[in-house]
Structures are given as structure tokens and as C-alpha cells.
C-alpha positions as CSV (number, residue, x, y, z in Angstrom):
1,M,128.8,156.3,169.0
2,S,130.6,153.7,167.0
3,D,128.1,151.0,168.2
4,I,125.4,153.0,166.8
5,I,126.9,153.4,163.7
6,S,127.7,149.9,163.4
7,N,124.1,148.8,164.3
8,D,122.8,151.2,161.5
9,K,125.0,149.8,159.1
10,K,124.0,146.1,159.9
11,K,120.4,147.2,159.9
12,K,121.0,148.9,156.4
13,Q,122.8,145.7,155.1
14,L,120.0,143.5,156.4
15,L,117.4,145.6,154.7
16,I,119.3,145.3,151.5
17,K,119.5,141.7,151.8
18,L,115.8,141.3,152.6
19,L,114.9,143.5,149.5
20,G,117.4,141.4,147.4
21,V,115.7,138.2,148.6
22,I,112.1,139.7,147.8
23,A,113.3,140.9,144.4
24,L,114.7,137.6,143.4
25,L,111.6,135.8,144.4
26,V,109.4,138.3,142.3
27,L,111.9,137.5,139.5
28,I,111.6,133.8,139.9
29,N,107.9,134.1,140.1
30,V,107.7,136.3,136.8
31,A,110.0,133.9,134.9
32,S,108.1,130.6,136.3
33,Y,104.9,132.4,134.9
34,R,106.4,133.2,131.4
35,W,108.7,130.2,130.9
36,S,107.2,127.3,132.8
37,T,108.7,123.7,132.3
38,Q,108.2,120.4,133.8
39,L,110.2,117.3,134.7
40,D,108.6,113.9,134.3
41,L,110.5,111.6,136.7
42,T,108.1,108.6,136.3
43,R,109.4,105.4,134.8
44,D,106.9,105.0,132.2
45,Q,106.9,108.7,131.4
46,K,103.3,109.1,132.3
47,Y,103.1,112.6,132.3
48,S,105.1,113.2,129.1
49,T,103.7,113.7,125.6
50,T,105.4,112.1,122.6
51,K,107.5,114.3,120.3
52,A,105.1,114.0,117.4
53,T,102.4,115.5,119.6
54,Q,104.7,118.1,121.1
55,Q,105.6,119.3,117.4
56,F,101.8,119.3,116.6
57,L,100.7,121.3,119.4
58,N,103.5,123.9,119.2
59,G,102.5,124.5,115.6
60,L,98.9,124.8,116.3
61,K,97.6,127.9,114.4
62,G,94.1,128.5,116.0
63,K,93.0,128.2,119.5
64,A,91.1,125.3,121.2
65,H,88.9,124.9,124.3
66,I,88.1,121.6,125.8
67,T,85.4,121.0,128.4
68,V,85.5,117.7,130.3
69,F,82.4,116.4,131.6
70,L,84.1,113.8,134.2
71,K,84.0,115.5,137.4
72,G,82.6,114.8,140.8
73,N,83.8,114.0,144.1
74,N,81.5,111.1,144.5
75,I,82.6,109.1,141.6
76,P,84.6,105.8,141.6
77,A,88.4,105.9,142.1
78,A,89.0,104.5,138.8
79,F,87.1,107.3,137.1
80,K,88.6,109.8,139.5
81,N,92.0,108.8,138.4
82,L,91.0,109.3,134.7
83,S,89.6,112.6,135.5
84,V,93.0,113.6,137.2
85,S,95.1,112.1,134.3
86,T,93.0,114.2,131.8
87,E,93.6,117.3,133.7
88,E,97.5,116.7,133.9
89,L,97.4,116.0,130.1
90,L,95.6,119.0,129.4
91,K,97.9,121.2,131.4
92,T,100.8,119.6,129.4
93,F,98.7,120.4,126.0
94,S,98.3,123.9,127.2
95,H,102.1,124.4,127.9
96,N,103.0,122.7,124.6
97,S,100.8,124.8,122.5
98,N,101.9,128.2,124.1
99,D,98.6,128.5,125.9
100,K,96.4,128.1,122.7
101,I,94.6,125.4,124.4
102,S,92.3,126.2,127.5
103,Y,90.1,123.7,129.3
104,D,87.5,123.5,132.0
105,F,85.7,120.5,134.0
106,V,82.1,120.6,134.7
107,D,79.9,118.2,136.5
108,P,76.6,117.5,134.6
109,I,74.9,116.2,137.9
110,E,75.9,118.6,140.5
111,D,76.1,121.6,138.3
112,D,72.4,121.0,137.4
113,D,72.8,123.2,134.3
114,T,70.3,122.8,131.5
115,A,72.8,124.1,128.9
116,I,75.2,121.4,130.0
117,I,72.5,118.8,129.6
118,G,71.5,120.2,126.3
119,T,75.0,120.1,125.1
120,L,75.5,116.3,125.9
121,A,72.2,115.4,124.2
122,R,73.3,117.5,121.0
123,Y,76.4,115.6,120.5
124,N,75.2,112.2,121.8
125,M,77.5,112.1,124.9
126,T,75.6,109.5,126.9
127,G,76.2,108.7,130.5
128,F,76.9,105.6,132.2
129,P,75.3,104.3,135.4
130,V,78.0,103.1,137.8
131,T,77.6,102.0,141.6
132,V,78.9,104.2,144.3
133,N,79.4,103.1,147.8
134,G,78.8,105.9,150.3
135,K,78.3,106.3,153.9
136,A,74.4,105.8,153.1
137,G,75.2,102.6,151.3
138,S,75.3,101.8,147.6
139,E,73.7,104.1,145.1
140,Q,73.7,104.6,141.3
141,K,75.4,107.6,139.7
142,M,75.8,108.7,136.2
143,V,79.2,109.5,135.0
144,F,80.2,111.2,131.7
145,P,83.4,110.3,130.5
146,W,83.6,112.6,127.7
147,A,85.2,115.7,126.3
148,L,83.9,118.5,124.0
149,V,86.8,119.8,121.8
150,R,86.0,123.3,120.2
151,Y,88.6,124.7,117.7
152,K,88.7,128.3,116.5
153,P,90.6,128.5,113.3
154,E,93.1,131.4,112.9
155,N,91.4,132.9,109.8
156,G,88.0,133.5,111.6
157,A,86.3,130.5,110.0
158,P,83.2,129.0,111.8
159,E,84.2,127.1,115.3
160,R,84.5,123.4,114.8
161,I,83.4,121.0,117.3
162,M,84.1,117.2,117.9
163,P,83.2,115.1,121.1
164,V,85.9,112.7,122.3
165,F,85.0,109.6,124.3
166,L,87.6,109.3,127.0
167,Q,86.9,105.7,127.9
168,E,88.2,102.8,126.0
169,S,85.7,100.1,126.3
170,N,85.2,96.9,124.3
171,S,82.6,95.5,127.0
172,M,79.6,96.3,128.5
173,V,81.2,95.5,131.9
174,L,83.6,98.1,132.7
175,S,87.0,97.1,134.6
176,K,89.9,99.0,136.2
177,T,92.0,97.4,133.3
178,I,89.8,99.2,130.6
179,L,90.0,102.5,132.6
180,N,93.8,102.2,132.8
181,R,93.9,101.5,129.1
182,S,91.7,104.7,128.8
183,E,94.4,106.8,130.7
184,M,97.2,105.4,128.2
185,L,95.3,106.5,125.2
186,L,94.1,109.9,126.4
187,E,97.0,111.7,124.5
188,Y,96.4,110.1,121.3
189,N,92.4,110.5,121.4
190,L,92.7,114.2,122.4
191,A,95.5,115.3,120.1
192,N,94.1,113.3,117.0
193,A,90.7,115.4,117.7
194,L,92.7,118.5,117.5
195,F,94.3,117.3,114.3
196,Q,91.2,116.4,112.5
197,L,89.8,119.8,113.7
198,Q,92.7,122.0,112.6
199,K,92.2,120.9,109.0
200,D,90.6,123.4,106.7
201,Q,89.4,120.5,104.5
202,P,89.2,116.8,105.4
203,D,91.4,114.3,103.8
204,F,89.5,112.1,101.1
205,I,89.6,108.4,100.6
206,A,88.7,106.6,97.4
207,Y,86.5,103.4,97.9
208,L,87.2,101.4,94.7
209,T,84.2,99.8,92.8
210,G,84.0,98.0,89.7
211,N,85.3,94.6,90.6
212,E,82.6,93.4,92.8
213,E,83.6,94.9,96.0
214,A,81.7,94.8,99.1
215,F,78.9,97.4,98.6
216,G,75.8,96.7,100.9
217,P,74.9,96.8,104.5
218,E,77.9,95.0,105.6
219,I,80.2,98.1,104.8
220,R,77.8,100.7,106.9
221,S,80.0,100.7,109.8
222,L,83.0,101.1,107.8
223,V,81.6,103.9,106.1
224,A,80.4,105.6,109.3
225,T,83.9,105.0,110.7
226,I,85.6,106.6,108.0
227,G,83.2,109.5,107.7
228,R,83.9,110.8,111.3
229,Q,87.3,111.9,110.2
230,Y,87.7,112.0,106.3
231,G,85.8,112.5,103.1
232,L,84.8,109.2,101.3
233,D,84.2,109.0,97.5
234,T,83.3,105.9,95.7
235,V,85.3,105.7,92.6
236,N,84.6,103.1,89.8
237,L,88.1,102.2,88.8
238,Q,87.3,101.4,85.1
239,S,85.8,104.9,84.7
240,Q,89.1,106.5,85.7
241,V,92.2,107.3,83.6
242,A,94.2,107.5,86.7
243,L,94.0,107.8,90.5
244,N,95.2,111.1,91.7
245,P,97.1,110.9,95.0
246,A,96.7,114.7,95.4
247,K,92.8,114.4,95.4
248,Y,92.7,111.1,97.4
249,K,95.1,110.5,100.3
250,A,94.5,106.8,100.2
251,V,92.7,104.0,98.4
252,I,90.7,101.1,99.7
253,I,90.2,97.9,97.9
254,N,87.6,95.9,99.9
255,R,86.7,92.4,99.2
256,P,86.8,92.3,95.4
257,F,85.4,89.0,93.8
258,K,86.0,90.1,90.2
259,A,89.4,89.7,88.5
260,F,91.3,92.9,87.8
261,S,92.3,93.5,84.4
262,D,96.0,94.4,83.4
263,I,94.9,98.0,83.0
264,D,93.0,98.1,86.3
265,L,96.4,96.8,88.0
266,F,98.2,99.5,86.2
267,K,96.2,102.1,87.4
268,I,96.8,101.1,91.0
269,D,100.3,100.6,90.4
270,Q,100.9,103.9,89.0
271,Y,99.0,105.7,91.9
272,I,101.4,103.9,94.4
273,M,104.4,105.1,92.3
274,Q,103.1,108.8,92.6
275,G,103.1,108.4,96.4
276,G,99.5,107.1,96.8
277,K,98.5,104.8,99.8
278,V,96.6,101.6,99.5
279,L,94.6,99.5,101.9
280,F,94.1,96.0,100.4
281,S,91.5,93.9,102.0
282,I,91.2,90.5,100.3
283,D,89.3,87.4,100.6
284,A,91.6,84.8,99.1
285,V,89.1,82.2,99.9
286,R,85.4,82.7,99.4
287,A,83.7,81.3,102.6
288,S,80.8,82.2,104.8
289,I,79.3,80.5,107.8
290,D,75.9,81.3,106.4
291,S,76.3,78.4,104.0
292,F,75.5,76.1,106.8
293,A,72.0,77.2,106.7
294,Q,71.5,75.2,103.4
295,K,73.9,72.3,104.1
296,E,76.5,70.8,106.9
297,T,79.4,70.9,104.7
298,F,80.5,73.6,102.0
299,I,83.7,74.2,100.0
300,G,85.7,77.2,100.6
301,M,86.9,78.1,97.1
302,P,89.8,80.2,96.1
303,T,89.2,83.6,94.5
304,E,91.6,84.4,91.3
305,L,91.7,88.3,91.2
306,G,95.1,88.7,89.6
307,L,96.5,90.7,92.5
308,N,98.9,88.4,93.7
309,D,102.0,88.8,91.5
310,M,101.6,92.7,91.9
311,L,101.4,92.4,95.8
312,F,104.3,90.0,95.9
313,H,106.3,92.2,93.8
314,Y,105.7,94.9,96.5
315,G,106.6,92.6,99.4
316,A,103.5,90.3,100.3
317,R,101.6,87.4,98.9
318,I,98.1,86.2,100.1
319,N,97.9,82.4,99.9
320,N,95.1,80.4,98.9
321,D,94.5,78.7,102.4
322,L,92.5,79.3,105.5
323,V,94.2,80.1,108.9
324,L,92.9,77.9,111.6
325,D,93.6,79.0,115.4
326,A,93.1,76.4,118.2
327,A,94.0,78.7,121.1
328,N,92.4,82.0,120.2
329,N,89.2,81.9,118.3
330,A,85.7,83.5,118.7
331,G,83.6,80.1,118.8
332,I,80.1,79.4,117.4
333,P,77.1,78.2,119.4
334,V,75.8,74.6,118.7
335,A,73.2,72.5,120.5
336,S,74.7,69.1,121.2
337,G,73.8,65.8,123.0
338,G,70.3,66.2,122.1
339,Q,70.0,69.5,124.2
340,A,67.9,72.5,123.0
341,Q,70.2,75.1,124.7
342,Q,73.1,76.1,122.6
343,K,76.9,76.2,124.1
344,M,79.7,78.0,122.7
345,F,82.3,75.5,120.9
346,S,85.9,76.6,119.8
347,W,85.6,77.4,116.0
348,P,89.3,77.6,114.9
349,Y,88.2,79.3,111.4
350,F,87.3,82.5,113.3
351,P,90.6,83.3,114.7
352,V,90.9,86.3,117.1
353,L,94.0,88.0,115.9
354,Q,96.8,89.7,118.1
355,A,99.6,92.3,117.7
356,G,102.4,91.3,115.9
357,A,105.7,91.0,117.7
358,S,107.0,94.5,116.3
359,Q,104.2,96.0,118.7
360,H,103.7,98.6,115.8
361,P,101.8,101.8,116.8
362,I,98.9,100.6,114.6
363,T,98.4,97.6,116.8
364,K,99.8,98.4,120.1
365,N,97.4,98.3,123.0
366,L,94.8,96.7,120.9
367,D,92.5,94.1,122.0
368,G,91.7,91.1,119.9
369,V,90.6,91.6,116.3
370,L,88.1,89.5,115.0
371,A,88.6,87.6,111.6
372,R,86.5,85.1,109.7
373,F,87.9,82.7,107.3
374,A,91.2,84.5,107.1
375,S,94.3,83.5,104.9
376,S,97.9,83.5,105.6
377,I,100.3,86.2,104.2
378,D,104.0,85.5,103.0
379,L,106.3,88.5,103.2
380,N,109.0,88.8,100.6
381,K,112.4,89.1,102.2
382,N,114.3,89.9,99.0
383,N,113.4,93.6,98.7
384,D,115.5,95.4,101.3
385,K,114.3,98.7,100.0
386,V,110.8,98.1,101.3
387,S,110.3,97.1,105.1
388,K,107.7,94.6,105.9
389,T,106.0,94.4,109.3
390,A,103.5,91.9,110.7
391,L,100.6,93.9,112.0
392,L,98.2,91.0,113.0
393,T,98.9,87.4,113.6
394,S,97.2,84.2,115.0
395,S,98.5,82.5,118.2
396,A,101.3,80.0,118.5
397,Y,98.7,77.2,118.0
398,S,97.7,77.6,114.3
399,K,97.7,75.6,111.1
400,T,96.6,76.3,107.6
401,E,94.2,74.2,105.2
402,G,94.7,74.6,101.4
403,A,91.8,75.8,99.2
404,P,89.6,74.3,97.9
405,A,88.7,73.4,101.7
406,A,85.9,71.4,103.0
407,I,84.4,73.2,105.9
408,M,82.1,70.8,108.1
409,Y,79.6,71.8,110.8
410,K,80.0,68.7,112.7
411,S,83.9,69.6,113.2
412,V,82.9,72.2,115.8
413,L,82.1,69.3,118.2
414,E,85.5,67.6,117.6
415,E,87.9,68.7,120.4
416,P,91.2,70.3,118.3
417,N,94.1,68.4,118.3
418,P,97.1,70.5,119.4
419,A,99.5,68.2,117.8
420,T,98.2,69.3,114.5
421,F,98.4,73.0,115.2
422,T,102.1,73.3,114.7
423,K,102.3,76.8,113.0
424,K,103.1,79.9,114.9
425,N,102.0,83.4,114.6
426,L,100.7,83.3,110.9
427,V,100.4,86.6,109.3
428,V,97.0,87.9,108.5
429,A,97.7,91.7,108.2
430,A,100.9,93.3,107.0
431,L,102.4,96.8,106.6
432,L,104.8,97.6,103.5
433,E,106.6,100.9,103.5
434,G,109.3,102.3,101.5
435,K,110.3,103.4,97.9
436,F,108.5,100.9,95.6
437,T,109.4,100.0,92.2
438,S,106.8,99.5,89.6
439,A,105.3,95.9,89.1
440,F,105.1,96.8,85.4
441,L,108.7,97.4,85.2
442,N,109.8,96.0,81.6
443,Q,107.0,93.8,81.4
444,Y,103.6,95.7,80.6
445,S,101.2,94.0,78.2
446,D,100.0,95.4,74.7
447,N,96.8,96.5,76.3
448,V,98.7,98.5,78.9
449,K,100.8,100.1,76.1
450,N,97.8,101.0,74.0
451,F,96.1,102.7,77.2
452,M,99.2,104.8,78.0
453,A,99.3,105.9,74.4
454,A,95.7,106.9,74.1
455,H,95.7,108.9,77.1
456,N,99.3,110.3,76.9
457,L,100.4,108.8,80.1
458,I,103.9,109.0,81.3
459,F,105.0,105.7,82.8
460,K,106.7,106.0,86.3
461,S,109.0,103.2,87.1
462,G,109.6,103.8,90.6
463,A,108.1,105.8,93.7
464,A,109.9,109.2,94.0
465,K,109.3,109.0,97.8
466,D,108.5,106.6,100.6
467,T,104.8,105.3,100.7
468,K,102.8,102.8,102.4
469,I,100.7,99.7,101.5
470,I,98.5,97.6,104.2
471,V,97.3,94.1,103.2
472,L,94.8,92.2,105.0
473,S,94.1,88.6,104.1
474,D,90.5,88.6,105.3
475,A,87.9,91.2,104.2
476,D,85.7,90.4,107.1
477,I,88.1,92.4,109.4
478,L,86.5,95.5,107.8
479,L,82.9,94.2,107.4
480,N,80.2,94.5,110.0
481,E,77.7,91.7,110.9
482,V,74.0,92.3,109.5
483,S,71.0,91.4,111.5
484,E,68.9,88.5,109.9
485,A,65.8,89.7,111.8
486,D,65.6,93.1,110.4
487,N,68.6,93.7,108.1
488,K,70.1,96.4,110.5
489,A,74.0,96.7,110.3
490,M,75.7,96.0,113.6
491,E,78.9,98.0,114.6
492,L,82.2,96.7,113.1
493,G,83.7,94.3,115.6
494,V,80.3,93.1,117.2
495,Y,80.0,89.6,117.0
496,R,76.5,88.1,116.1
497,F,77.0,85.1,118.7
498,N,78.1,87.5,121.5
499,K,77.0,90.9,121.3
500,T,78.0,92.0,124.8
501,Y,81.6,92.2,123.6
502,R,83.2,94.4,120.7
503,F,86.4,93.3,119.2
504,D,88.8,96.0,118.3
505,N,88.2,96.0,114.5
506,V,87.1,99.6,114.6
507,T,90.2,101.0,116.2
508,F,92.4,98.9,114.0
509,L,90.6,100.3,110.9
510,Q,91.0,103.8,112.3
511,N,94.7,103.2,113.2
512,C,95.5,102.1,109.6
513,L,94.1,104.9,108.0
514,T,95.7,107.3,110.4
515,Y,99.0,105.7,109.8
516,L,98.5,106.0,106.0
517,I,97.2,109.3,105.9
518,D,98.9,111.3,109.0
519,D,102.1,112.8,108.0
520,H,102.4,114.2,111.9
521,N,102.9,110.4,113.1
522,L,100.4,111.3,116.1
523,L,100.0,107.4,116.1
524,E,103.2,107.4,118.3
525,A,101.1,108.3,121.3
526,R,99.2,105.0,120.9
527,A,102.4,102.9,121.7
528,K,102.7,104.5,125.2
529,S,101.9,102.2,128.2
530,F,102.3,102.2,131.9
531,E,101.6,100.1,134.8
532,N,98.2,99.8,136.4
533,R,98.7,101.4,139.8
534,I,95.1,101.4,140.8
535,L,94.7,100.6,144.6
536,D,93.1,97.6,146.0
537,P,89.7,98.9,147.4
538,K,89.5,96.2,150.0
539,R,92.9,96.9,151.4
540,T,92.3,100.6,151.1
541,E,89.3,100.4,153.5
542,A,91.0,97.9,155.8
543,E,94.1,100.0,156.1
544,R,92.6,103.5,156.1
545,S,93.0,104.4,159.7
546,K,96.6,103.3,159.7
547,W,97.7,105.2,156.8
548,Q,95.8,108.3,158.0
549,M,97.6,108.2,161.4
550,I,101.0,107.9,159.5
551,A,100.3,110.4,157.0
552,I,99.3,113.1,159.7
553,G,101.0,111.8,162.9
554,L,104.6,111.2,161.1
555,P,105.1,114.6,160.1
556,L,104.2,115.9,163.6
557,V,106.6,113.8,165.2
558,L,109.4,114.7,162.8
559,V,108.7,118.4,163.4
560,A,108.7,117.8,167.1
561,L,111.9,115.8,166.9
562,L,113.8,118.4,164.9
563,A,112.4,121.1,167.4
564,I,114.0,119.1,170.3
565,I,117.4,118.6,168.6
566,Y,117.3,122.5,167.6
567,L,116.8,123.4,171.3
568,Y,119.2,121.0,172.4
569,L,121.7,122.3,170.2
570,R,121.2,126.1,171.0
571,K,121.0,125.3,174.8
572,R,124.4,123.4,174.4
573,K,126.0,126.3,172.5
574,Y,125.0,129.3,174.7
575,T,125.8,127.2,178.1
576,K,129.5,126.8,176.5
577,N,129.6,130.3,175.8
578,A,128.5,131.5,179.3
């Protein structure tokens, strides 16, 4: 009788334990569904987002849906990796936004949906032909490395839509390196699209005129680039009493050729003192390669704009010289030796600039930025309240030529002498940030005094808060080439002598404006980097069978081995008991 009671008691205890385990599992399931988390153990934090992105997504007010068109079983491995990375990132975005972001993946080819094709056409999301190696041999397949971001504001305003190109490409020839770089920049590209869409009104930028600034077909690409994310007004400086930072988040001064008056400079200075941000894009030496059409030698002349004293007070001075780079330049085509066909020769006057040693987010992960007849910038080390960062520099094999400078066409045929290129990493673009003091402190002219009195202006001797200035010593960085045949503007960064490659001038411009205007600091995500771990396709094919056997056979062998050990130990235990 006692044995029966004991067995019943054991069964009851076993049932209680079983129910407890089931309840615990249900509780863990519910908790994991409601309060999920993730742990990124990768060395380069590939599956984590930056703190700035997390904070932005956590504070997202409306809801967003992201449709990714990069899907398909039969796509190259590099694109497949990009698709998987996009999905992993969107999972993180959804988690960080408290499920305010949803997403889906579609295959425009396999799904054969006319609505999908129509959406791609409406937003100009074009596909790219790639070669796919299948069992039947090689074939062409279209891939669409695009995402369409739809944002629905919390206040019920109309839905806002923006296409995002997932592939970072500077060349018509794709490579695994480019696609790996695309993975690194996924977070920034998608987060920035959401950031722009969630704004009720776009931030406005003032493009100053009145001092013979660039204002023709050469700025079409610049205007189009700015217009994708910001509002843009042309503002005649002379017609303004003051520039209002509440209205214009940033001001662009692009290739002026007419000197600024004291009053013009005062307006710019006081805009900065009120927290305004300025992008100076200045040609300190006036020179153009088109001058070779008239003569084989021309003189690069210094431009006197009256800006240098003010800029040096803020922390930078643009020198009246030209930067020559023997190691990294764009080159120009020249017919030599009586041959009709032209060959590309080194042209040190067109340096291809690289990111400065600081690896600032503006320039981190950028390819080369093309400059044409750039000047050098000196940074004023005296003012420790303003930080100075070299954004773009020449290579370690550089030199300068003072202006006026004779520029000779025949010099392209001369091999550069490395012994004369003794200067290293000359600065061509610089960032200044901090609390600036006015360049007019205790030294403004009678004209400025009278102007202030006439308009009841209150002089600000210093900035109340930190602000930012970017100085470029070559305006051509922001100017596109123009086709001589039909006067059509090329895209910024496209070089007239090599149109198959696009330098990173557009991205540099976008990053400069984002850094000046964006208080969320999303640009941090551009500084991410991780190693290229794409598999070698030849080795993959050669060793496929071996690794399949290891992947399938090794677990079976381990299970069998553990079973044998278990049976042996069990038999040994009960043999001893007997």
C-alpha cells in the first residue's frame, strides 16, 4: 500500500515539475517576444547600429515600411550577401524603433507583378544586368539593389516616399569591394532616408550670389544633389540686411570672383556668430584647362576676395598657390610622338584627394575626390577654442607653386621628378568647429558702423554656441563638367576624360551638408568599417564536396560517438549494480 502511495506521490511531483517547465518555457517565450534583445559578438560590430542611429530610431514618431527589391535565389553571392545584410539591419531597425519600422523583400523578376514593375519605373529604380553561372551555363539576370522607404507621419499628413540605392558604386564595373562597401554604408543610407522623410519641412540652404559666384550649367549637379534632401534658395548678399540662421541652416559661398566689401563680410560674420554654418568653396587661383584651347601656356592668377583675414581669424587660411600631386592625380589625354591616338599622362595639377589622417565621418570610406587647380590651406593652431580637422589632403608626394603661376601644356610630357615633390598631405578641405569670436571684434570700419546704426543691428562679439565652418580651397570640387558638344551638365564627380568612373565628389558634398545641418549626428554610421569576408568563388567550387561532407557527416559522427559512449557508460553502471 505504501509503495502505491509513494508511486502516486512521485507521479504527482513529476507532473508538477513538468507543468513548471512548460510554464517557464511559455513565460520565456512571451518575455522574449515582448522584450527582445541581441548580442553582437562580431569583432567589427557588423550587426550593431551606432548610438546616434539608435537614439533617432527610438524617438521616431511615425511609422515606416521599407520594401527591398534585392531578392532572388539565383543572384550572385555578393548581391546575396548585401540582401542578407539589409535584412539583418532592418531587423535591428525594427527593434530599435519599437516595431515602428516594418519591411518586406520582393523579387521583381520572379514575382512577375506589374505593380512592382510600375513602382520601380515611377521612382526611377533601374536594374543592373549581371552574369549568373547556373547549371545550364552563364546567363544574364537583372538585379535591383534598391529599397523604397515609405513614411507615414504621426499627425496623419500624407505619406512621404524616398527611393534608396543600396549599392555604392563609382564605376560601371562592379566588384566585390564595392558591394562590401555598400554593406558598410547600409545603416547610414537607410537611416538618413528616414531622417529626411520624418521632417515636416525640409531644412533650407542659402546659395549666396552678388559676388560673381558660379551660377551656370556648372552648378546643375550641385543644385540637384542639394534638392534631393534640402530646400535651396539663391540669396543676393547685398540685398540682405542680415542672414537668418533660423531660416537658413547653412550658407554656401561657391567660387566668388568679385571681392567682398566690409559690409558683406560683416553679414557673413554675424550669421556665424548667431550659430549659422557656412561652406566656403573658394578658388584662390583662377585657372582653367580650357585655356589650352587658345594657347599652350597660360597664367594662373590669384583672386583677391578679401576673405583671407576673416577665415584666418576663424582658423584657416587659403594660400595663393597651386597644389601639385605626382602620385595621385586624374591625368589628361595627350597625343605624343606624332601619334594620332591620345594617351593619358600624369597631370599633377588635378590631384585626386584622399581622406585626412583624422578619418572624420565626412570623409571616412570615401573614394578619391577630384580637384582641379586646388590651393593649399594653412590651419591656425593658435585658437584652441576652435578645433581644426583636415578633411581632404593630397598624397605624400606633393608640392606647391606660387601664383601667378605659368601652366604649360608641354609639361604633361615631362616625367614628374619625385625629388621636387617633397611636401606631404597638403590640406585642401578643412573643418572648423567650436565657439568662434567675431572677426570684427574691436576693428570694424566706419562703413560697418554706419550700416549697423542705419538698421539698428546689435553687434555679436562671439558665438553663443558651437557652430561649424567647412573651407574648400578648390571650387571645382563642387562644380560639374559641362559637355562642349551639347552644353549638357555631367554629374558631379564625372571626369570629362574618363566618364566610366565617378569620383566621390557628390558623396563628399552630401556628407558636408549633413554634418553641418544634422544635429542627430547620423553621419557616425559612415565611419563603420568591417573586413571583406566574401568567399573565393574558385575555391568554393573546388572544395564544395569536401565541406558538404564535413557539414553533414561530422555532426552524424559526433552523435553516433556520443550514443556509443552513453550506451557504454549505461551498460557499465548496471553491470556493476547486478
